[in-house]
N, C-alpha and C positions, 0 to 999 in steps of 0.2 A: 505493502500499499504506500502511495507516495507520501511524502510530507504535504503539509500546509507551512507556508510560511505567511506571516503578517508581513504589511508592508506599509497600510497605510489603516487610519481609523477613520475616516469622514460622517459626519454625526450620525450616527443611531445603528453607523454600517462598520461592517469590517471588511478590508481587500485585503487579499491572501494569494498569493501562487502555489503550484504546486509544483513540488520537487522531487522526481524522481530518488527510489533510495541507492539503486544503482548505477556502475558505470553502462552497464549495459542500457541499461532505460534510458540514458539520458540525450543517446545517439538518434533515436527512436521520437525522441519527447518533446515539442517545445513548449516554453512557457510561456504559459498565459494567466490573467491576472480575471482573479473571480471577486467581486463584491456582495455579498448578502448582511439581512439584517443579524446584529449581532446574537437575535433569541435563535434564530436558525444555527447560527454558529456553535452559541451553545449547545443546542439540542446536537449537532454532529458531535461535540465531545463528549456528552453524556454516552452518547448509540454507539459512539468506538471503546470509551475507553482512555484517548487519546487525553497525553499528560505535555506539558510545554517544557522542552529542550531548550539548550542552547542559552541561556540566559547569562548574561555575564551582569558583575558591577557596577560597570563602567559607566561613568557620569558623560551626559552627550555636553557638549559646547555649550558658555556659559549664554554666552546669546539665544540657543536655543531655549538653553534652564529657563532663564529670566521670563522670554516669550513663552510659554507653557504657562508659565505663575500668572502673570499680567492675562493670558488667554480664560486661566481656569478661575482667575477672582473674578473675572467679567460677567461668564455664566451664573456661576455662584451669586454673583447678585444679580442676576434676570438683565442685563444690561444686553444692548448688541451694541455693535462697533462704533456706530452713530453714538449713543448715549455716553458712552465713552468718550469718545472726540468733544461731545460740544461739553462735558462733565469739567476734560481737564483743559481744555481750548486747545483742542490739534483735527485735522482734519481726522475722517472717516481714515480714508489714505495711510495718515499716520500711524492709526492704530492697526491697522490691517500688517504693517510693515513693521511696526513693533510687537506685534502676536507671531509673527513668521521668522525673527529676527532678521531682517532684513534692514536695518537699520543702527547703525553707529552713536546715534544722541542719544539712546534709552534713558541710561543714566539723570541726564537732567532732569526729566521726567520723573521718576524714583519717588520725588518727594511728596506730589500731587498726588500721584495713583497710591501713597502710601498712605496718605490722609482721609483719600476717599473710601478706600477698603478696608479702613480701619486697622492698619495691622504696621509691625515697625518695620521701616524702612532696610533692615539688615534680612528681610526677608527674601527679597528680590534682591539680596549680590552674593548669597552663596547659603540660604536656608537659616532656620533655626539655629543656636548653639544648643549642641546635645549637653547635658548635665544629666553625670549622677545624682541621681538622688535614692536613697534607703528610708521606705516606708512598709507599711503592713496594708497587702490590700485584705478586702473578705474575696472569699470565695465568686462572689458577682461581681468585684469590680474587677477581680484578676481578666473573669470573660471577660466582660467591656473592655477592657483593655485592647484584648485578644480579638475580639470582634472588630476592634475599630483600626488595626492595624494592619486587617486585609482590605478596607475601603482604599476607593482613588483620595486621591487630594481633594477633587470636587464634591466628591461625599463628605469627604473629612471636613472641607468649611458649612456643608451644611450642617452635619450632628452638630459642631463648634454652635451655628446661629441656635437653632434648635435649643441648643443647652442654654444659650444665653436667656434665649425667652422666657424660657421654664423658669428660670432661677431669680427672674425679676419678677415675674407675675404671681 
């Protein structure tokens, strides 16, 4: 069975290519890209027992990491690129360039973005500093932390906003 290599994650979809398992298959197989819904891809994983391989801990380029953070925060706040552009005084195309890492002037906009999204500027510059803390957790706290760590960045932001709303009210 050929391997599926995820190549892109367009909104609500997964784009992948099929990779032959042996060199024998490679000669007779040309690479084609497929785009399916995330639910269809998850169903394929369940039905075939597929697993993820080839994962590395390598980081993307800093501009790409920054671009992902801006796009994720914008979506988590329910904003369009045009909404964000208006809020920080830029054009929509400047926001698009920022979200794809195609601009070298992103750093000068970070204070405005941090204020708008209510996050520290350091989040954009390299993530939150990890600190070692020793504390006793109950079993339900441990379960919640374990589940939280499995979430995507966007989902984590949603959970944080939800928890903040619940503790205020």
